[in-house]
C-alpha positions as CSV (number, residue, x, y, z in Angstrom):
1,M,100.6,-67.9,76.5
2,Y,101.1,-65.6,79.4
3,P,98.2,-66.1,82.0
4,P,96.8,-62.6,81.8
5,L,97.2,-62.3,78.1
6,R,93.7,-63.6,77.3
7,F,91.9,-60.7,79.1
8,S,94.6,-58.1,78.6
9,L,94.6,-58.1,75.0
10,L,90.9,-57.7,75.0
11,V,91.2,-54.5,76.9
12,L,93.6,-52.9,74.6
13,A,90.7,-53.0,72.0
14,A,87.6,-52.8,74.3
15,A,88.9,-50.2,76.6
16,L,89.1,-47.9,73.6
17,S,85.4,-48.0,73.1
18,A,85.0,-47.7,77.0
19,C,87.4,-45.0,78.1
20,P,86.5,-42.4,75.4
21,E,83.1,-41.4,76.1
22,P,81.9,-41.0,79.6
23,S,79.5,-38.0,80.0
24,R,76.3,-37.3,82.1
25,P,72.7,-36.3,80.9
26,A,71.7,-32.8,80.9
27,P,68.7,-32.2,83.5
28,G,65.4,-33.0,81.7
29,D,67.1,-35.3,79.1
30,A,65.0,-38.4,78.5
31,D,66.9,-41.5,78.4
32,A,64.9,-42.7,75.7
33,D,65.6,-39.8,73.6
34,A,68.5,-40.3,71.3
35,G,68.4,-36.6,70.6
36,P,67.4,-34.3,67.7
37,V,67.7,-36.3,64.2
38,A,68.7,-34.2,61.2
39,G,66.7,-35.0,58.1
40,G,65.6,-38.2,56.6
41,G,66.6,-37.6,53.1
42,A,70.1,-36.8,51.2
43,G,70.5,-33.1,50.2
44,D,72.9,-30.9,49.0
45,G,73.4,-29.2,52.4
46,P,71.9,-28.5,55.9
47,D,68.3,-27.4,56.0
48,A,67.9,-23.7,55.1
49,G,66.7,-21.8,58.2
50,S,66.3,-24.9,60.4
51,P,67.1,-24.4,64.2
52,G,70.4,-25.5,65.5
53,P,70.7,-27.8,68.2
54,A,69.8,-26.2,71.7
55,C,72.4,-24.4,73.6
56,L,73.0,-26.1,77.2
57,P,75.3,-24.8,80.0
58,L,78.4,-26.6,80.7
59,E,78.1,-29.2,83.5
60,R,79.9,-28.1,86.8
61,V,82.7,-30.1,87.6
62,D,84.1,-30.4,91.1
63,P,87.9,-29.7,90.8
64,A,88.6,-32.2,93.7
65,A,86.9,-35.0,91.8
66,A,88.6,-33.9,88.6
67,D,91.8,-34.2,90.3
68,A,91.1,-37.5,91.8
69,G,90.1,-38.6,88.3
70,R,93.5,-37.4,86.8
71,R,95.5,-39.4,89.5
72,F,93.4,-42.5,88.9
73,L,94.1,-42.5,85.1
74,F,97.8,-41.8,85.5
75,E,98.6,-43.5,88.8
76,G,95.8,-46.0,89.5
77,S,94.6,-49.4,88.6
78,V,93.2,-48.5,85.2
79,G,93.6,-51.2,82.4
80,G,95.4,-54.5,83.1
81,L,98.5,-56.3,83.5
82,L,99.5,-57.2,79.9
83,V,102.7,-59.1,79.8
84,P,106.1,-59.3,81.6
85,R,108.4,-56.4,80.9
86,L,110.9,-58.9,79.5
87,A,108.3,-60.1,76.9
88,F,107.3,-56.5,75.8
89,D,111.0,-55.7,75.3
90,A,111.4,-59.0,73.2
91,L,108.5,-58.3,70.8
92,W,111.1,-57.3,67.9
93,L,112.0,-61.0,67.9
94,T,108.7,-61.6,65.9
95,W,109.9,-59.1,63.3
96,S,113.6,-58.8,63.2
97,A,116.5,-61.0,63.0
98,T,118.6,-58.7,65.2
99,P,117.6,-56.3,67.8
100,P,117.0,-52.7,66.3
101,P,119.5,-50.0,67.5
102,D,116.7,-48.4,69.5
103,V,114.3,-51.1,70.5
104,A,111.9,-48.7,72.2
105,A,111.6,-46.4,69.2
106,A,111.1,-49.2,66.8
107,T,108.5,-50.7,69.0
108,R,106.6,-47.5,69.0
109,A,107.0,-47.2,65.4
110,R,105.8,-50.7,64.6
111,Y,102.5,-50.5,66.5
112,G,101.9,-46.9,66.5
113,F,102.2,-46.1,70.3
114,A,102.7,-42.5,71.0
115,A,105.9,-41.3,72.8
116,A,105.2,-40.8,76.8
117,L,105.2,-37.5,78.2
118,T,107.6,-38.6,81.1
119,P,110.5,-41.0,81.2
120,N,107.9,-43.9,82.2
121,D,110.5,-46.5,82.4
122,G,111.1,-46.4,78.7
123,L,107.6,-47.5,77.8
124,P,105.2,-45.8,75.5
125,M,102.4,-43.6,76.3
126,G,99.4,-45.9,77.9
127,F,101.8,-48.5,79.3
128,R,103.3,-48.6,82.8
129,L,105.6,-50.8,84.6
130,E,104.3,-52.4,87.6
131,G,106.0,-55.3,89.6
132,G,107.8,-56.4,86.5
133,W,104.7,-56.5,84.4
134,V,103.5,-54.0,81.7
135,R,100.0,-52.5,82.5
136,A,98.0,-51.1,79.7
137,D,95.3,-48.3,79.9
138,C,93.1,-46.0,78.0
139,L,95.9,-43.7,76.9
140,V,97.2,-46.3,74.4
141,C,94.4,-45.0,72.1
142,H,93.6,-41.8,73.7
143,A,96.9,-40.0,73.6
144,G,98.3,-39.3,70.0
145,E,100.8,-37.5,68.5
146,V,99.5,-34.3,67.0
147,A,102.1,-32.0,64.8
148,G,105.0,-33.6,66.8
149,Q,103.7,-33.4,70.4
150,T,102.0,-36.2,72.3
151,V,98.6,-34.8,73.4
152,V,96.5,-36.3,76.1
153,G,93.0,-36.9,74.8
154,A,94.0,-36.8,71.0
155,P,93.0,-39.9,69.0
156,N,96.0,-42.2,68.3
157,T,95.8,-42.1,64.6
158,R,98.7,-44.4,64.2
159,L,97.9,-47.2,66.3
160,D,97.7,-50.8,64.8
161,L,96.1,-53.1,67.4
162,E,95.8,-56.0,65.1
163,R,99.5,-56.2,64.4
164,F,100.3,-55.7,68.2
165,V,98.0,-58.6,69.3
166,G,99.4,-60.8,66.4
167,D,102.9,-60.2,67.5
168,L,102.2,-61.0,71.1
169,S,100.6,-64.2,70.1
170,A,103.5,-65.1,67.9
171,L,106.0,-64.2,70.5
172,G,104.0,-67.0,72.7
173,R,104.4,-69.6,70.1
174,R,108.0,-69.0,69.4
175,F,108.6,-70.0,73.1
176,G,106.5,-72.8,72.9
177,Q,103.2,-71.6,74.6
178,T,99.8,-72.3,72.9
179,P,97.8,-69.1,72.7
180,Q,94.3,-69.3,74.0
181,K,91.6,-68.4,71.7
182,L,91.0,-64.6,71.4
183,P,88.4,-62.5,69.9
184,R,89.4,-61.3,66.6
185,V,90.9,-57.8,66.8
186,R,90.1,-56.1,63.5
187,T,92.3,-52.9,62.4
188,G,91.1,-51.6,59.1
189,A,94.1,-49.1,58.8
190,R,96.1,-47.4,61.4
191,G,94.1,-45.7,64.0
192,V,90.8,-47.3,62.9
193,S,89.5,-50.6,64.5
194,D,86.4,-52.4,65.3
195,I,86.5,-51.9,69.1
196,V,82.8,-52.2,69.4
197,G,82.6,-55.3,67.6
198,M,85.3,-56.8,70.0
199,T,83.2,-55.6,72.7
200,M,80.2,-57.4,71.3
201,Q,82.5,-60.7,71.4
202,L,83.4,-60.1,75.0
203,A,79.7,-59.5,76.0
204,L,78.5,-62.7,74.1
205,E,81.1,-64.8,76.3
206,A,79.1,-63.7,79.6
207,S,75.7,-63.7,78.0
208,T,72.9,-66.3,77.6
209,S,71.3,-64.3,74.9
210,L,70.0,-66.5,72.0
211,A,69.4,-63.5,69.9
212,P,72.0,-63.2,66.7
213,V,74.5,-60.5,67.4
214,N,76.8,-58.7,65.2
215,T,80.5,-58.9,66.3
216,E,81.7,-57.0,63.3
217,V,80.1,-53.6,63.3
218,G,82.5,-51.3,61.4
219,Y,85.7,-49.5,62.0
220,Q,85.9,-46.1,64.0
221,D,88.7,-43.9,65.2
222,P,88.8,-42.6,68.7
223,P,86.8,-39.6,69.5
224,A,88.8,-36.5,71.1
225,W,88.2,-36.5,74.8
226,W,88.1,-32.6,75.0
227,T,84.8,-32.8,73.3
228,L,83.0,-34.7,75.9
229,A,82.0,-31.5,78.0
230,T,80.2,-29.9,74.8
231,K,77.8,-32.6,73.7
232,T,75.0,-34.7,75.1
233,R,75.2,-38.2,73.4
234,T,78.3,-40.3,72.8
235,Y,79.9,-42.8,70.4
236,V,80.0,-42.4,66.8
237,D,76.3,-43.1,66.5
238,G,74.9,-41.2,69.3
239,S,73.9,-44.8,71.0
240,G,75.7,-43.8,74.3
241,P,73.8,-42.4,77.2
242,Q,75.2,-39.4,79.2
243,A,75.9,-41.4,82.4
244,A,77.9,-44.0,80.5
245,H,80.9,-44.5,82.7
246,R,79.9,-47.9,83.4
247,T,80.9,-48.8,79.7
248,M,84.4,-48.1,80.7
249,M,84.0,-50.3,83.7
250,A,82.6,-53.2,81.8
251,T,85.8,-53.8,80.0
252,Q,87.6,-54.7,83.1
253,L,85.6,-58.1,83.3
254,A,88.2,-59.1,80.6
255,F,90.8,-58.9,83.3
256,G,89.1,-61.4,85.5
257,A,87.5,-58.6,87.6
258,T,84.2,-59.4,89.3
259,Q,81.1,-57.3,89.0
260,A,81.2,-56.7,92.8
261,S,84.8,-55.4,92.7
262,L,83.9,-53.0,89.8
263,E,80.8,-51.8,91.6
264,A,83.1,-51.0,94.6
265,Q,85.4,-49.0,92.3
266,E,82.6,-47.1,90.6
267,P,83.5,-43.8,92.5
268,E,87.0,-43.9,90.8
269,Y,85.3,-44.1,87.3
270,V,83.0,-41.2,88.0
271,A,86.0,-39.2,89.0
272,L,87.7,-40.2,85.9
273,R,84.8,-39.0,84.0
274,A,85.0,-35.6,85.8
275,Y,88.8,-35.2,84.8
276,L,87.9,-35.9,81.1
277,L,85.3,-33.0,81.2
278,T,87.9,-30.8,82.2
279,L,90.4,-31.4,79.4
280,P,90.8,-28.3,77.0
281,P,91.7,-28.8,73.2
282,P,95.2,-28.1,72.2
283,P,95.7,-24.7,70.7
284,W,96.5,-24.2,66.9
285,P,100.2,-24.5,66.7
286,F,100.8,-22.9,63.5
287,A,100.6,-19.2,62.2
288,A,97.2,-17.6,63.3
289,P,94.7,-17.3,60.5
290,P,93.8,-13.7,59.3
291,A,91.2,-12.1,61.6
292,D,88.9,-11.0,58.8
293,A,88.9,-14.6,57.3
294,V,88.1,-16.0,60.6
295,E,85.2,-13.8,60.9
296,R,83.9,-14.6,57.5
297,G,84.3,-18.2,58.2
298,R,82.4,-17.7,61.5
299,A,79.5,-16.2,59.9
300,L,79.4,-19.0,57.1
301,F,79.6,-21.6,59.8
302,R,76.7,-20.2,61.7
303,E,74.7,-19.8,58.5
304,R,75.5,-23.2,56.9
305,C,76.7,-25.7,59.7
306,T,74.8,-25.2,62.9
307,S,71.7,-27.1,62.0
308,C,73.9,-30.1,62.8
309,H,77.1,-29.0,64.7
310,R,77.3,-27.1,68.2
311,D,77.3,-23.2,67.6
312,D,80.3,-21.6,68.6
313,R,78.2,-19.3,70.8
314,C,77.1,-22.5,72.7
315,E,79.2,-23.9,75.5
316,R,77.4,-27.1,75.0
317,A,74.7,-28.2,72.9
318,E,72.2,-30.9,72.5
319,S,73.8,-33.5,70.1
320,V,72.2,-34.1,66.8
321,I,72.1,-37.6,65.2
322,V,72.0,-37.5,61.4
323,S,70.2,-40.3,59.6
324,R,72.6,-42.3,57.4
325,E,70.5,-41.7,54.4
326,R,71.1,-38.0,54.7
327,I,74.9,-38.1,55.7
328,G,75.9,-40.7,53.3
329,T,78.8,-41.8,55.0
330,D,80.0,-45.3,55.4
331,A,76.9,-47.3,56.6
332,E,78.5,-50.4,58.2
333,R,78.3,-49.2,61.8
334,S,74.9,-47.8,61.7
335,A,73.4,-50.7,59.7
336,R,75.1,-53.4,61.9
337,Y,75.0,-52.0,65.5
338,G,71.2,-52.2,66.2
339,E,68.6,-53.6,68.5
340,A,70.2,-56.8,69.1
341,E,73.7,-55.4,70.0
342,V,72.3,-52.7,72.1
343,G,70.1,-55.2,74.0
344,L,73.1,-57.3,74.9
345,I,74.5,-54.2,76.6
346,N,71.4,-53.2,78.4
347,G,70.7,-56.6,79.6
348,S,73.4,-56.4,81.9
349,W,74.3,-53.9,85.2
350,F,76.6,-52.1,82.8
351,G,73.7,-51.0,80.6
352,A,71.0,-50.7,83.5
353,G,68.7,-47.8,84.0
354,P,70.3,-44.4,82.9
355,Q,73.3,-46.4,81.6
356,R,71.3,-47.9,78.7
357,H,72.2,-47.5,75.1
358,L,69.9,-46.8,72.1
359,A,69.8,-48.1,68.5
360,T,70.0,-44.9,66.5
361,S,70.5,-45.9,62.6
362,G,72.6,-42.7,62.2
363,Y,75.5,-40.8,63.1
364,L,76.3,-38.2,65.9
365,A,77.2,-34.8,64.3
366,P,80.6,-34.2,66.3
367,S,81.4,-31.3,68.3
368,L,84.0,-29.3,66.4
369,R,86.0,-28.2,69.5
370,G,89.6,-28.6,68.7
371,V,88.7,-30.3,65.4
372,W,92.1,-29.4,63.6
373,A,93.9,-31.9,66.2
374,S,91.4,-34.8,65.6
375,A,92.4,-35.6,61.8
376,P,91.6,-37.8,60.0
377,Y,87.9,-37.2,59.7
378,L,84.5,-38.9,59.4
379,H,83.7,-41.5,61.9
380,N,86.2,-44.0,60.3
381,G,89.1,-41.8,59.7
382,S,88.7,-42.0,56.0
383,V,89.4,-38.4,55.1
384,P,92.8,-37.0,55.8
385,T,92.0,-33.2,56.0
386,L,89.1,-30.9,56.6
387,E,89.6,-29.4,53.1
388,G,88.5,-33.0,52.0
389,V,85.6,-32.9,54.3
390,L,84.4,-29.8,52.7
391,D,85.2,-30.9,49.2
392,S,84.6,-34.5,48.4
393,R,86.5,-34.2,45.2
394,R,89.7,-34.0,47.3
395,R,89.3,-37.2,49.0
396,P,92.1,-39.7,48.1
397,R,90.8,-43.1,47.4
398,V,94.1,-45.0,48.5
399,F,96.7,-43.1,50.6
400,R,99.3,-43.6,53.2
401,V,99.6,-41.2,56.2
402,R,103.2,-39.8,56.3
403,G,103.6,-39.4,59.9
404,T,102.7,-37.4,63.0
405,A,105.7,-34.9,63.2
406,R,105.1,-31.2,62.8
407,D,106.2,-31.2,59.2
408,D,103.6,-34.1,58.6
409,Y,100.7,-31.7,59.3
410,D,99.0,-29.8,56.5
411,A,98.2,-26.4,57.9
412,A,96.7,-25.0,54.8
413,A,94.2,-28.1,54.2
414,V,94.1,-28.6,58.0
415,G,94.8,-32.2,58.6
416,L,97.4,-34.9,57.7
417,K,99.9,-35.1,54.7
418,V,99.5,-38.2,52.8
419,D,101.0,-40.0,49.8
420,V,98.3,-40.9,47.3
421,L,98.4,-44.2,45.8
422,A,96.8,-45.2,42.5
423,S,96.0,-48.5,44.1
424,P,96.8,-50.7,47.3
425,P,100.4,-52.0,46.9
426,V,100.8,-55.6,45.3
427,G,102.8,-58.0,47.3
428,A,103.1,-56.1,50.5
429,P,103.6,-58.4,53.7
430,P,100.3,-59.1,55.1
431,E,101.3,-57.4,58.4
432,E,101.6,-54.1,56.6
433,R,98.2,-54.0,55.3
434,A,97.1,-51.3,57.9
435,D,99.7,-49.0,56.5
436,V,97.6,-48.2,53.5
437,Y,94.2,-46.9,53.7
438,D,92.0,-48.3,51.1
439,T,88.7,-46.6,51.0
440,S,87.3,-49.4,49.0
441,T,87.5,-51.7,51.7
442,P,84.0,-52.4,53.5
443,G,83.8,-50.0,56.6
444,L,86.5,-47.6,55.3
445,G,84.4,-45.9,52.6
446,N,85.0,-42.0,52.4
447,G,81.7,-41.0,50.8
448,G,78.9,-38.7,52.1
449,H,78.8,-35.4,54.0
450,L,78.6,-33.4,50.7
451,F,77.5,-30.3,52.5
452,G,80.7,-28.4,51.5
453,D,80.7,-29.1,47.7
454,A,78.8,-26.1,46.8
455,L,81.2,-23.7,48.6
456,T,83.4,-21.5,46.6
457,A,87.1,-21.8,47.1
458,A,87.2,-18.6,48.9
459,E,84.2,-19.6,51.2
460,R,86.0,-22.9,52.0
461,S,89.1,-21.2,52.9
462,D,87.4,-18.9,55.2
463,L,85.6,-21.6,56.8
464,L,88.8,-23.7,57.3
465,D,90.6,-20.6,58.9
466,F,87.6,-20.1,61.2
467,L,87.8,-24.0,62.3
468,K,91.6,-23.5,63.1
469,T,90.3,-21.4,66.0
470,Q,87.9,-23.9,67.5
């Protein structure tokens, strides 16, 4: 296959787990401390009267560093050279007998790539032309279309990495090239992939560890970048340390970079982290909710939700890790990403010292900053709307997301409009399996987080109106 394809395909998956979550520890945070843990047993709601996570000041960011990080992300050598431009443009040969009327649009639709914010040589967001080759970077997964607009830092909820990698391999075979063995890319549904599992596969290739390590650790969707400045732990389970910018760097080994070259490039990644800490959430694009409803929802949020989630009066808060027994959401990630997997990372330069990860056996209560633009919800994207998060009876079991246009956004339920299906389609081509979200699939369960079920309809409406303003 194309010489760089082996490592470039890996980065498309691994870079998603790397780029999204760099942040630095607050003064006095202990590296061995995974943060406060909320509850050990299941319950109907947050602990009454329990103190919320401690408020912390925002980290001061050097504007010059943030600007350097922005330029590094959009203009620098982030990501890797994937395939020749001719091959990228010829992907349609693997799924169509004739070229589509608009090849670029058809390619974006098939793989879920977001439209670029600039002409970008006709390439989607996250891809760049360089010397006749296409370079891929973090924005493939961390720039998504939200209510009709491409937003930097938003999760790409339509991405199907497995289909993309499969078509690249098929294209090589079509022209007589034998694909090299690649780590498995698992996409459970559009927008949710087992990125950390692929990273484990990469790490094992360079490791002498004899300990058994899971390389399938559950599906997750990318977190919103604009939440980084408000929390103290990272990744869906809170395993990531604050100074985790080296996790981004580790993925570049898949491109044949040496550790020495990456160590020399570390300042650029530190600057990239500074830029990510400055990203604001996009403003609510629909009619402003009634002010009185927002205030009622604010009071309800402070009373019912801030034992786990950041209080809206905090600029930044110490992150809370909720035990999987209490939260009740799909357990695959928390059960399969443990001491052995963390040890594989911590045994390298990329997890050394303050960079080291922790096994938490729980899930991070996310910051709700800009939460409206991060649908679908829960760590595996299994709930299309916030209304469903707050009322488990409104969660579809099998569904298909309609799209990312403005009319595809449900402003009342705060999330994505979906077509609810009675069951997964029978006889659908295998390559279309990710178009339907089936919550009976291991790793895609939509149970748990029952804390909103006891709310009245009026209370739930007020809380939704408040969350639109965050």
